[in-house]
N, C-alpha and C positions, 0 to 999 in steps of 0.2 A: 353498375352491372350492365354490360353490353348484351344485345340480343341480335341474333341472325336467324333467318328462316332456315329450317331444316330441309336438306335436299333428299333426293331419292335414296342414295346409298346409306346415309345415316339412318333414315327411317327404316330401311330394310334390315339393317343391323339391329336396330332397336327391337323390331318385330322378331328377329332371330332370338334375342334374349327372352322376349315375351313368350316365345313358343316353348321354352323350357318348363315354366309352371303349367302351361296349357297341356303339354305332353304328359306331365306327371298326372294331371287331372284325368286326361283321357285314358292313361294307363290304369288308374284306379277304377274308372268307369268300366273298362273292358274286363278287368278282373272280377268286379262285382257282377257284371253281366254274365260272365262265364259261370260263376258260382250260382247265381240265381237261375240261369238256364239249365244247369245240371240238376238243381233241386226242384225246379218247377218248369219242366219243358213245355207244359201247356200254356203257361204265362207268356213265355217267349213267343209262342205261336200267336197268341191273342194280341200282344203288343206289336210284334214285328211281322205279322203274317200277311199284311197287305201294304201297298205303297202309302196309303193315306195314314193308317195308324202308325206305321213305321216313321213316316215323315214327322208326324206330330210328336211321337215319343223322342225322336232324335232332336227335334227342336227344343223340347223342354229339358232333355238330359245333356245336350251338348251346346246348342246355340245360346240358350238363355244364360247358363252359368258363365260361359266365356264372354258373352256380351256384358254381363254384370261386372266382370273383372275390369273391362275397359271403362265402362260407365262410372263405376265407383272410384277407381283410381284417378281417372282423368278429371273428375269433378272434385277430387279431394284437395286438400291444401298442397299436396305434392304436384298436382296438375299433370301427373304422368303415371304411367304403368311402371312396373319394375324395369322392363326393358328400356323404356324411354329415360328413366332415371339413370340407368347405366350409361346411356349415351348423352346425358346432360340435356335432355329435351323436355319441353313442356308444351301442353296444349292450352291455347288461350282463345278467348273470344276476340272479335275484331277490335274491340276497345281496349284490349290488353289485360282484361280481367279473367279470373278463374271461371271455368264453364259452370253454368248452373246444371243441376241434375237433368232438367228438361232438355237443354242444349246438348248435353253429353249423350243422353238417350237418342236424340235425333241423329247426331253425328255417327254414333255407333250403329244404329239401325241402317243408315245409308251406307256405311262402310261395309256392312255384312250382307247387303243385297246380293252381290255376285256369289258369295260363299253359300248362302242359303239356296239360291237358284241352282247352283251346282249340286247341292245335296238333293234337291227335288228331282233333278234329272237322273242322278244316280239311283235314287229309290225307284224311279220309273223304269230304268233299265233293268234293275234287279228282278222286276216282275214282268218284263216285256217278253214277247216272242223273240226268236232269234234275229229278226229284222228290226233294226233300230228305227224308231218313228222319226219322221221329219220334224215333229215338234220337239223331241228330245235333242236332236241335232241342232235345231234353231236355238234351244235353250243354252246349250254349251257354247255355241257361237256368240250368243248374247253375253254370256259370262266373260268370254275373252275380250269382247268389245268393251265391256265395262271396265275390266281390269286394265286393258290398254289405254282407255280414255282417262282413267285415273292417273296412270303413270305419265302419259303425255301431258295432262293438265299440270301435274306436279313439276314436270321438267320445264314447261314453257311459261307458266304464270309467274309474275314478278314475286309473289309471296310464297311460291312453291306450294300452292294449294291443290289438293286433289279435287275431283268433282264433289265428293262428299264434304270436304272442308268448305268449298265455295257455297254449297247449299246450306250448310250449318253455320256459315259465317265464322269459321274458326281458322286458326293457324297453328302449325307446329313450329316452335322456335328452339334454337340451340342457345343454351345459357352459357355465356362466356364470362369468365371471372375477370 
């Protein structure tokens, strides 16, 4: 079996497939949230009534389950999420072996830093005055710098590694029959 490093577009397509189960999950969360909000409006205010509690709730309701999707599938015998499997990709350690749970957690945490930073900025905006804070603006700029740095790293590195792949010492490979 031959292996090649997965490039940008293949990885984007894989994530597109991965977004389908993520979108289904988010749809269920929204429906449950609407039902709970209608039944218990005071609970919604307690949980999402300020940027700190909203951020914490969002982290546990959205970020943790979606992160677990990546961690558990990429450290499984498949070494890939559903989307990566559809594109014949696998995530491997530098030595070519399956990711340990610890390495998969590290890789996923590093991958989702820009995502979580964007969520933090959005929560702050939702409670901010009409003028956007320079800190929030800087946060969004940092998000785009990190996203761009990951894309550039993937495009220019010989192993097509993002910054989070480099830090976690992992590769995404395309399995060729």
